[in-house]
C-alpha positions in Angstrom: 8.4 6.8 4.2 10.5 3.4 4.9 9.8 2.6 1.5 12.2 4.7 -0.1 14.3 4.6 2.9 14.9 0.5 2.9 16.8 0.5 -0.5 19.5 3.1 0.8 19.6 1.1 4.3 19.2 -2.5 4.1 21.7 -4.8 2.4 21.8 -5.3 -1.3 19.6 -8.2 -1.2 16.8 -6.5 0.7 17.5 -3.6 -1.6 17.0 -5.7 -4.7 14.8 -8.2 -3.8 12.6 -6.1 -1.3 11.5 -3.5 -3.6 10.2 -6.5 -6.0 8.7 -7.5 -3.1 7.2 -4.3 -2.2 5.4 -3.4 -5.5 3.8 -7.1 -5.7 2.8 -8.3 -2.3 -0.6 -7.1 -0.8 -0.5 -5.9 2.4 -2.8 -4.3 4.2 -2.5 -0.7 5.2 -4.3 1.0 7.9 -4.6 4.8 8.7 -2.2 6.7 11.6 -4.7 7.3 13.9 -5.4 3.2 13.7 -2.2 2.7 14.5 -1.8 4.8 17.4 -4.3 3.1 18.8 -3.0 -0.4 18.4 0.3 0.9 19.8 -1.2 2.4 22.7 -2.8 -1.0 23.5 0.7 -2.7 23.5 1.8 0.0 26.0 3.6 2.1 23.7 3.4 6.0 24.6 1.3 8.2 21.7 0.0 11.5 22.1 -3.7 11.9 22.9 -5.5 11.7 19.6 -9.0 11.4 18.0 -10.2 11.0 14.3 -13.0 12.7 13.3 -15.0 12.7 10.2 -17.2 15.9 10.5 -17.1 19.6 11.6 -19.7 18.7 14.2 -17.5 16.1 15.7 -14.6 17.7 15.5 -16.6 20.8 17.8 -17.2 18.0 20.0 -13.7 16.7 20.5 -12.4 20.2 21.1 -15.1 20.6 23.9 -14.5 17.2 25.5 -10.9 15.9 24.8 -9.1 19.3 24.3 -11.1 22.0 26.4 -7.7 23.7 27.8 -5.6 23.4 24.8 -4.6 26.6 22.9 -2.9 24.5 20.0 -4.2 21.4 18.2 -2.4 19.5 15.5 -4.6 18.4 12.7 -3.5 15.7 10.3 -5.3 14.5 7.1 -6.0 10.7 7.1 -5.1 8.9 3.9 -3.1 6.0 3.1 -0.1 7.8 1.5 2.8 9.2 2.8 4.3 13.1 2.4 1.2 14.5 3.5 2.7 17.3 5.5 4.2 18.6 1.6 0.9 17.5 0.2 -1.2 19.8 -1.6 -5.4 19.7 -1.4 -7.2 20.3 -5.3 -8.9 23.0 -3.8 -5.8 24.8 -3.1 -4.9 24.5 0.3 -1.2 23.7 1.2 -0.2 21.0 3.6 -2.0 17.7 5.0 -0.6 18.6 8.6 -1.3 21.7 10.0 -0.7 23.0 13.6 -3.5 25.6 14.6 -4.7 27.7 17.5 -7.9 25.9 19.3 -10.5 28.4 18.0 -9.2 27.7 14.0 -9.5 24.0 14.2 -12.9 23.6 12.7 -12.1 25.7 9.8 -9.3 23.8 8.6 -10.4 20.6 9.3 -13.6 21.6 7.2 -11.4 22.2 4.2 -9.7 18.9 4.7 -12.6 16.9 4.9 -14.3 15.5 1.8 -11.1 17.1 -0.2 -8.6 15.3 -2.2 -4.9 15.2 -1.2 -2.0 14.7 -3.3 1.0 13.8 -2.1 4.3 12.3 -3.8 3.2 9.0 -3.0 -0.8 9.1 -4.0 -0.2 10.4 -7.8 -1.8 13.4 -9.6 -5.3 11.6 -8.9 -5.0 12.1 -5.0 -6.5 10.5 -2.4 -10.2 11.9 -0.7 -9.4 12.9 3.1 -12.6 11.1 5.0 -11.0 11.6 8.7 -8.8 13.9 10.2 -7.0 13.1 13.5 -6.8 15.6 16.2 -3.7 15.4 18.3 -2.5 17.1 21.3 0.5 19.2 20.3 3.7 18.2 22.0 6.6 19.7 23.4 9.6 18.0 21.6 12.8 18.4 22.4 14.7 15.7 19.6 13.3 13.8 16.8 14.7 10.8 15.5 13.5 7.9 13.4 12.6 4.1 14.1 11.5 1.3 11.8 11.1 -2.6 11.7 10.6 -4.6 8.7 11.6 -8.0 7.3 15.1 -8.5 6.2 15.7 -11.6 3.5 19.6 -11.2 4.2 19.1 -11.9 7.8 15.7 -13.9 7.5 14.2 -12.0 10.0 12.9 -8.6 11.5 15.7 -5.5 10.9 15.2 -2.6 13.5 16.4 0.7 11.6 17.4 3.6 14.0 18.6 6.9 13.6 19.4 9.9 15.6 18.1 12.4 13.4 14.3 12.1 12.0 11.5 14.1 9.8 10.7 14.8 6.8 14.5 14.6 5.4 15.3 11.0 6.5 16.0 9.4 3.2 18.3 12.2 2.4 20.2 11.8 5.5 20.5 8.1 4.8 22.3 8.7 1.6 24.2 11.7 2.7 25.1 10.2 6.3 25.1 6.5 6.4 26.9 5.9 9.1 24.1 7.6 11.3 21.9 4.8 9.9 21.8 1.7 12.9 20.4 -1.5 11.7 19.8 -4.3 14.2 18.8 -7.9 12.9 16.8 -10.0 15.3 16.8 -13.6 15.6 13.0 -14.5 14.9 13.7 -17.4 17.1 15.6 -16.0 20.5 13.5 -12.8 19.8 14.8 -9.2 21.0 16.9 -9.2 23.9 18.2 -6.3 26.3 21.1 -6.2 24.3 19.5 -6.0 21.0 17.2 -3.0 22.4 20.2 -1.2 23.8 21.9 -1.4 20.4 18.9 0.5 18.9 18.5 2.9 21.6 22.1 3.9 21.2 21.2 4.5 17.7 18.6 6.5 18.5 20.8 8.7 21.0 18.3 10.0 23.4 19.3 13.3 24.9 17.1 13.7 27.9 14.5 10.4 28.1 15.4 7.6 30.8 17.5 4.9 29.1 15.7 1.8 30.6 12.5 3.3 29.9 13.4 3.7 26.2 14.9 0.0 25.7 11.7 -1.0 27.3 9.6 1.2 24.3 12.0 -0.6 22.0 10.9 -4.3 23.2 7.1 -3.2 23.3 7.4 -2.1 19.6 8.8 -5.2 18.6 6.4 -7.4 20.5 3.6 -5.5 18.5 5.5 -6.0 15.2 5.6 -9.7 15.8 2.0 -10.4 17.5 0.4 -8.5 15.0 1.8 -9.9 11.7 3.5 -6.7 10.8 5.1 -6.4 7.7 6.5 -2.5 8.2 6.2 -0.6 11.4 7.4 3.0 11.1 7.6 5.9 13.4 8.8 8.7 11.8 9.4 11.1 14.3 10.1 8.8 17.2 10.4 11.9 19.8 11.9 12.9 23.3 9.0 15.6 25.0 10.1 18.2 27.2 8.6 16.0 30.0 11.5 13.0 29.6 9.4 10.9 27.5 10.2 8.7 24.5 7.1 8.8 22.3 5.8 7.7 19.0 4.9 11.0 17.4 3.7 9.3 14.0 2.5 5.9 13.0 2.6 3.8 9.8 1.7 0.1 10.1 1.9 -2.7 7.4 0.7 -6.1 8.1 0.6 -9.6 6.2 -2.3 -10.6 4.7 -1.5 -14.0 5.0 -2.4 -13.5 8.8 -6.0 -12.3 8.3 -7.4 -15.5 9.7 -5.5 -14.8 12.9 -6.1 -10.9 13.0 -9.3 -10.3 12.0 -9.6 -7.2 14.4 -6.9 -5.7 12.5 -8.2 -6.7 9.3 -11.6 -5.0 9.9 -9.5 -1.7 10.0 -8.8 -1.9 6.3 -10.4 0.9 4.3 -11.0 -0.2 0.5 -12.0 3.4 0.2 -8.6 4.4 0.0 -7.5 1.5 -2.4 -7.4 0.9 -6.2 -11.3 0.0 -6.9 -9.9 -2.7 -9.5 -7.9 -4.3 -6.7 -11.0 -4.1 -4.5 -13.2 -5.6 -6.7 -10.6 -8.2 -8.0 -10.1 -9.3 -4.4 -13.9 -9.9 -4.0 -13.5 -12.1 -7.0 -10.3 -13.8 -6.1 -8.6 -12.8 -8.8 -4.9 -11.6 -8.9 -5.1 -8.1 -9.9 -2.3 -5.0 -9.8 -3.3 -2.1 -11.7 -0.8 -0.2 -14.1 -1.1 3.1 -15.9 -0.9 1.4 -19.6 -3.3 0.8 -22.6 -3.5 -2.6 -22.9 -5.6 -4.9 -20.3 -3.9 -8.1 -19.9 -6.0 -11.4 -18.7 -3.7 -14.2 -18.3 -3.5 -17.5 -16.6 -0.4 -18.3 -14.3 1.8 -15.4 -13.2 4.9 -16.2 -14.8 2.8 -16.0 -18.5 1.2 -12.9 -16.7 4.6 -11.4 -16.2 5.8 -12.7 -19.9 3.2 -11.0 -21.3 3.5 -7.8 -20.2 7.2 -8.0 -21.3 6.6 -8.7 -24.7 3.7 -6.2 -25.3 6.6 -3.9 -24.0 8.9 -5.2 -26.4 6.4 -4.6 -29.4 6.2 -0.9 -28.2 3.0 -1.0 -25.9 2.1 -0.5 -22.2 0.4 -3.1 -20.1 -2.7 -1.6 -18.0 -2.0 -4.1 -15.5 -1.3 -7.8 -13.9 -4.0 -10.0 -14.0 -3.7 -13.6 -13.2 -7.1 -15.8 -13.4 -5.1 -19.0 -12.0 -5.4 -22.4 -13.1 -8.7 -23.0 -11.6 -11.1 -19.8 -12.5 -14.7 -20.4 -13.1 -16.7 -19.0 -15.9 -18.1 -16.2 -13.4 -14.6 -15.2 -12.5 -13.4 -14.6 -16.3 -16.6 -12.1 -16.4 -15.9 -10.3 -13.3 -12.1 -9.7 -15.0 -13.1 -8.7 -17.9 -15.6 -6.1 -16.1 -12.7 -5.0 -14.2 -10.4 -4.5 -17.2 -13.5 -2.3 -19.2 -14.1 -0.4 -16.2 -10.2 1.1 -16.7 -10.5 4.1 -18.8 -7.0 4.0 -19.9 -7.7 0.6 -21.3 -7.5 1.0 -25.2 -7.5 -3.2 -26.0 -7.9 -6.3 -24.2 -5.1 -9.0 -24.9 -6.2 -12.5 -23.3 -3.3 -15.0 -23.3 -4.5 -18.9 -21.6 -2.5 -21.8 -22.0 -4.8 -24.3 -20.7 -3.1 -27.0 -18.5 -5.3 -27.1 -15.2 -7.2 -24.3 -16.5 -9.4 -25.1 -19.6 -9.5 -22.9 -22.7 -13.5 -23.3 -23.5 -14.2 -22.2 -19.7 -11.9 -19.2 -20.6 -14.1 -19.0 -23.9 -17.6 -18.9 -22.3 -16.1 -16.4 -19.8 -15.5 -13.8 -22.6 -18.9 -14.4 -24.6 -20.7 -13.8 -21.3 -19.1 -11.0 -20.6 -19.3 -9.8 -23.7 -22.9 -10.1 -23.5 -23.0 -8.3 -19.7 -20.6 -5.5 -20.7 -20.5 -3.6 -23.6 -16.8 -4.0 -25.4 -16.0 -1.1 -26.9 -12.2 -2.0 -27.8 -10.9 -4.4 -29.6 -10.0 -8.0 -27.6 -7.0 -10.1 -28.8 -7.2 -13.9 -27.8 -4.5 -16.4 -27.9 -5.7 -19.9 -26.4 -3.5 -23.0 -26.4 -3.8 -25.9 -24.3 -6.7 -28.3 -22.8 -9.9 -28.2 -24.7 -8.4 -25.3 -27.3 -10.6 -26.7 -30.2 -13.7 -26.4 -27.9 -12.8 -22.9 -26.8 -12.0 -21.8 -30.6 -15.4 -22.9 -31.6 -17.5 -21.3 -28.6 -15.2 -18.2 -29.7 -16.3 -18.6 -33.5 -19.9 -19.7 -33.0 -20.7 -16.3 -30.8 -20.4 -13.8 -33.5 -18.1 -11.8 -31.5 -15.7 -9.8 -33.2 -12.6 -11.0 -31.9 -9.0 -11.2 -32.9 -7.2 -14.5 -32.9 -3.7 -15.2 -32.2 -1.5 -18.4 -32.9 1.3 -17.4 -30.5 2.2 -15.0 -27.9 4.1 -12.8 -30.1 1.7 -12.5 -32.6 -1.0 -12.0 -29.5 1.4 -9.2 -28.6 1.8 -7.5 -32.1 -1.8 -7.6 -32.7 -2.2 -6.0 -29.4 -0.5 -3.0 -29.9 -1.5 -2.3 -33.5 -5.0 -2.5 -32.4 -4.4 0.7 -30.2 -4.2 2.9 -33.4 -7.1 1.4 -35.2 
């Protein structure tokens, strides 16, 4: 939810640069139940809950964890927002339900193994492999809390609002004065004064002010110690027993910190990620899947972006961003082709290589070997230039492959778009 909110809440630099950053950076995203467990370890108040993956587990948890609960919250676990308003392809409405204890098995059984479609999943949806069973809290007030990274202040930015819930984006647009933003000096860390400003923004009605300040400080401590890029709680709520509780949890983590956050990164759920991006990560390729028809394999991020732009200029749509880097091996080129051809939407492939460190003959050998391992059913346009370009072109010519060669980038894009209709 904060992804849509940030453009309205933060500074123009965060709005302009941050949106681009969110599209391009690879960040670990974990499930709600995992985030709740992590917050609990850091002293943050969270509802009692257990994640389960089968109806048998549901039955056991109800007996052992919620024996006296008349109602239980059943939350589908997918790595996407908008679950409450989502729809299962089976027809079940909503991915979050508050039900009587004797109905939990039934509703959980209808969620597990089914595909949930939300505003963030796209029409393909995501499979629900686990549901999160939580105690139903008696909430008296719902608020919004988030910590993200702000380019303008070059540090963490805490966002607070005294009104939370699913309409937070609309509220930020219609009543921006309700949104409180507190930048934190990354060198000083959060002070009591900073935390107090955040609490004032939340405007708790029944919870103890000093206890709320301590909760805010613990959330900031978690954000820093765990190398988070996003910590969002919507709602952060007050209960009837005057406690401030994180009733939801969405946490993202910086992939560059994987080496020191091994336990957290072990929580990664690749079944919830784009399988093409998972395969690319294993092959150490920089890949981002898109929705177009022309698969791209390029060396260098700048050239890859230019290739995507010129494809669009000629009336085509790129199917991906794929940068094989400046030091790719023949094996990586083969894996890149496997990823491109696994995409059913790809109707043509454009290979655009400007050999500097990357040698054209290595790319050419990779293309030939990939063709032997993968049945190429779509036209392939190849533009090679730079180091060992003559050797590369000779390898392609002697392979006997039906390739479409191009002299320059403009020519390559034009031929790739034309190949779509051939």
